[in-house]
N, C-alpha and C positions, 0 to 999 in steps of 0.2 A: 502134458507136463506141467503140473500145478506148482510152478515156482514163480516168485515175484520177479526174479532176475535170471535170465537165461545167459549162461556164459558161453561165448563163442571164441573159437580159435580160428584165425585167418592164416592159411598156409599159402604163401606166395604173395609177395608185396610189390609186384609190378604195377602197370597201369590200372588193370582191372581190380587187382587185390586192394590197391589203395582206394579205389572207388567204393568197394564193398565196406572197407573200414569206415569211410566217411558216412556211408548210408546207415550202417549199424548205429552210429552215434545219434542218428535222428529218429530212432525207433524206441519208444518207451519199453522198458523191460528187457532190453538187450544190452549186453556190454561185451566189448572185446577184451577177453582176459589175457590172451597171448597172441602175438604176431610171430610168424615163423617163416624163415626163408633159408634155404641151404647156404646162401651167401649172407653170413651173419651181419655184415655191415649194412646190407639193405634192410634187414629186419630192424636193426637199431635205428636207422634213419626213419623208417615208418613209425616206430614206437615213439620216437622223439617228436615227430610231426604231429601225432594224434594224442600224445599224452598217455601212452600205454606203458605199464610198468614191466610186464613180462615179455621177454624176447627169447627166441630159440632158433637154432639152425638144425634141429633134430626132430623131424615130424613124428618119429616113433615115440619119443618122450612126450610130445604134445598129446598124441592119441592115447597114451597110457595115463594121462592126468585125469583122475576121477572127477575133478571139479569142472571139466569141460563137458558141456552138454551137446554141442553141435560144432561142426567145422565147416568153414568155407574153403573150398579147394580152388585156387586160382593160379595154377602153375601151367607151364606150356603143355600142349595137348598130349604129347607122347608120355608124359608122366602122370596123366589122369588115372590110367588103369591101376597102377601100383598103389597110389595113394587112396583111391576109392576102395579098392579091395582091403587095404589095411584099415580103412575107416569102418568097413563092414565087420571086420574081425574084432575091432575095438568096441563095437556096439554103439557108435556115435551116430547121431543124425547128421545129415550133410546137405549143403547147397554146393553143387558141383558146377563150375563154370562150363559153358558149352565150348566145343562139342564134348560129348561124353568121352571120346578118346580119339586117337589119330587114325583109326581104321575100324571097320565094322566088326571084325573078329574080337578085338580087345574090348570094344563097346559091349558086345554080348557077354564077355567075361565079367564085366562090371555088373550087368543086369543079373547074371546068375549068382554073383556073390551076395546080392541082397534078396534073392528069391526066398520067400517064406519068412523073412524077418519082419519085425514090427518097426524097424527103423524108418524114419521119414527121410526121403531123398527127393530133392527137387533140382532141376537143372536150369542154369542161368540164361535162358532165352528171354532176355529182358524186354525185347520189342513188344511182346504180348502184354507187358506191364505199363506201356504208355497209356495215358488217360484216353487218348483218342482211340486206341486199339480196343480198350475195354468197352467203350461206348459203342464202337462199330460192331463188336461181337454181340452186344445186347440187341442192337437193331436187327442184325442178320437173324439171330435166334428168334426174334419176335415174329418173323415171317414177312416183314415189310418189303423184302425184295422178291418174295415168292420163292421159286426154286432157283438156286444159283447154278448156272450151267457153265459159266466162263469166268476166268480171272486173268489178271495181268499184273505182274510185279516188276518194278524197276528199282535197283539199288546201286547207285553210283557213289564212289567214295575214293578219295585220294589215298594212295599208299603212303604218302608223306606224313601222315599223322603219327607214324612211328619210324624209327630208324630203318634204313635198308638192311641193317644187320639183325633186325628183330627176328625172333623165332618164327613168326608168321610166314616169313619168306624162305624158311628152311623146310622143304617138303618132307624130309625124313622125320622132323619133329612135329610139324603141324598137320601132316596128312593132306595138305592142300592149302592154297593161299586164298584166293577169292571165294572158292567153293566153301571151304570150311569156316572162313572168318565171317563172311556176310551172306552168301547164298543160303547157308544153313538157317540164318535168322528169317529169311524170306519164306523158306519152305515151312518152318514152324509156324510163322504168323498166318499164312494162308490156311493151313490146317486148323489152327486155333479159331479162325473166323468162320469157316464154312463146315468144319467137321469132316468125318470120313478119313480113310487112309489113302495113301498114294498106291495106285495099282500098276502103273507103267511109266517109263521115263525114256525120253530121247534127249541127246545133248550135243553141244559143241563147246569145247574148252580150248582156249587159245592163249598164247602169249603174244601181246601186241605192242606194249610200250614200256613196261617197267624195266629198270636196270638189271633185274634178275629174271631168269627164264622160269617163270611161274605162271599159273593160270590167272591172268588179269582181265580176261574178257570171256565171260561165261554166259551161255544160253541154254536153258532147259525148257523142254515141253513136258508136261505131266498130265496124266489122267488119274482121277480119283475114284474110289469105290462108291462115292455118292453120286457119280454121274457128271461131275464137273471136270473141265479140262482147261488148261491155260499155259501161260509162259512165265518164265523167270529170266530176267536179264540183269547181270551184275558185272561191275567192272571196278578196277582199282587205278585207272588212269585218269579218271575225271578230276578236274581241279575243284569241284564242288560236291557237296553232299546232297544227294537226291534219293529219296526213298518213298515210293508211292505204291499203293495197291488199289486196283480197280476190280470190282465185282459186278457181274451182270446177271440179273435174274429175270424171271418171267413177269415180275410186277414192279421192278425198280432196279436202280443202279446205285452203287456206292463208290465214292472216291475217298481214299484215306491217304493222308500225307503225314509221315512221321516228322516232317518239318512244319513249323507254324505257318510258314509261307515260303514259296519259291517261285521261280519264273513261270512255272506251268500249273500252279495251283491258286485257287482263290480263297480256300479255307482249309483248316486241318482235316475237316471231315465234311463231305457233301453227299447228300442223298437225293436221288430223283425218284419221285412217285407221282402217278396221276390220280392218286386217291386224295380226297379232301383231308386237310391236316387233322381234323377231329377223328379220322379213322386210322390214323397212324399211331404207332406205339407211344406210350407215355414218355419213354426216354427220349424219343425224337421231338415230341411236342414241347417238352420242357426245356430243350436245349436249342431248338432250331430257329433260324432267322429265314423266313421265306424270301425268295427272290421274285421280283415282280416284272411283268412285261405288259405292254399295252396291246390289247386286241380289240379292234373296232371301237377305239376310244374308251375302252373299259380297262381298269387296272386289275389284273388278275395274276395269280402266281403262275410262274412258268414251269412249275413242277419240281424245281430245285430248292432244297432246304440246306442252308449253310449252318454248320455247327462249330462252336469254338470251345471245346472242353478245356479244362485247366491243363497246363503243361508242367506237372510236377516231375521230379526225378523218377525215371522208371526203376532205377536201382533202389530208391527208398520205397517205392510202391511194392517192389518185389520182396524186399526184406521185411516189410511190415506184414505182407501176406504169409511169408515163411514163418514169422513169429506167431501169427495166428494159428497156423497149421501145427506148430510145435505145441501150442497150448490146448490143442483139441478143438479149437473154434473153427467155424466156417470162414475161410479166408475171403477177402474182398475180390481176389483175382484167382482165376484158375491157372495156377502155376504149371510150368512144364514138368511132367513126371519123367522118371527115368525111362519108362516105356515109350513115352512120346519122343524123347530125345534120341533113343536108339533107333526108332523108326526114321527119324531125320537122317541119321548116319547111313541107314539102309538106302535111302534115296541117293545120298552122295555116292555110295558104292555102285548103285545101278547106273548113275550118271557116268562114272568112269568106264564101266563096261560098255555102255551105249556109245560113248565117244570112241573107245578103242576098236569096237567092232562095227561101228557105223550102222546101228540098228536100234529099234525100240527094244527095251528090256522090261520084262514083267517082274513084279515083286510078289513073293520073295524069289530071289535067285536060287539056283540049286546050291545045296550046302557045299562048301569048299571052293566056291567061285573066288578066284584071287582078287585081292585089292591091288590093282595095277595102275599106277599113275601114268598119265600120258607122257610122251616124250616132247617136252616143250623146247622151242628153239628161240 
C-alpha cells in the first residue's frame, strides 16, 4: 500500500479499542480517521479524548468510506463474525481483536470470507508482540534449547480489572470467560515460540470464586505436532497478574515472564545452557547477563543467562508491524494470522469437548462437533 498516510477506522471504543487508538497515534504514517461505536456517546467520548474529528455509530457507513484503508475491530466477541465478514465484503484490510469469534463455527466463517482475497488480516494476540516474547522466539528458533519437548504456562489475573457486568463474563457473548480472554493468549504464545500445531487436548474447566458462574479456573494439557507437550493453567480469581512460560529442551531451558519482575521470577527472560556463551546465538550474547557461582574457589557461570529486553507497549509494537505489513514491508514481528487465530479457537473447542466428555480430544474434531459450554455452578 504505497501511501504516506494510512487511514484507519477503529470500530469499538471500549477498553481495548481505546488502547488501539492510543497505539495508532504512536506509529508514523498511521492516523485514525474515524472512531465508531453503536453507542454514539461512547464514540464521541473517544473522539474527544484522542482529538479525532469523525465519529459514527454505523459500521456499514464506515466500511463504505473509500478513504478508509483498514479497520480495527474491537467489539465484543459475538459481533466479530458479522463485522469481519462485512469488512471482507468491503475490501478493507483488518486488525481483528482476539478471539476471532465466540465459537469455532463462526470463526471458520470469518476465515472462509477472506479466503482467496488479497486483503491483509491480522488478529490481536498482542502477547507475542512483547519485546521479551520476540527475543525468546529468536532464541528458540536459533536452536539454543535444542529440541523443545515440554512447556508450562501460567496466566493468573484478577477479574476485577473490568466490571462484573462486562461482556467477558456473559458466556453467550464471549464464548468463554477465562478460556477465551486469557488462555487463548497462552495457547497462541506457546505456538508462536515453539512452532507446530496442537494435536490433542485434555482439560478441566471450573468455576471456583468469581461472583458469576463462569470458567475462572482453567487447566489444559496439550500435545503438539512438533512432539512437544505441556500444560496451561489460567485463573481469574488471583489478586495479582502472573504470566510465565517455561520451555524445556534437550540443550537448554527458557523462562519467560510477561512481567518485568514478580515473586517467582528473577528476570523477564532467563535461559539456561551448558554451552560457553560464545557458542550461543548472537541475540542471547548481546542481551545476556551471565549468572555466576563459585565452584572449587573458581568463579564460573552457573549456566543461567538473564536478559532484560525493553518493555515497550505490545500494542504499539503490534500496530507498527501491522503498518509495515500494509506497506508491503517485512514486519519486525510475526503477527498472528487469521489461520493462526482460528487454530487457537479450535483448541478452545477441543478443550470444551474434552472437559464435557472427560477424555483426550484429537484435532481436528469431526465436522459438526457442537460447541457446548460446560455447566458451571
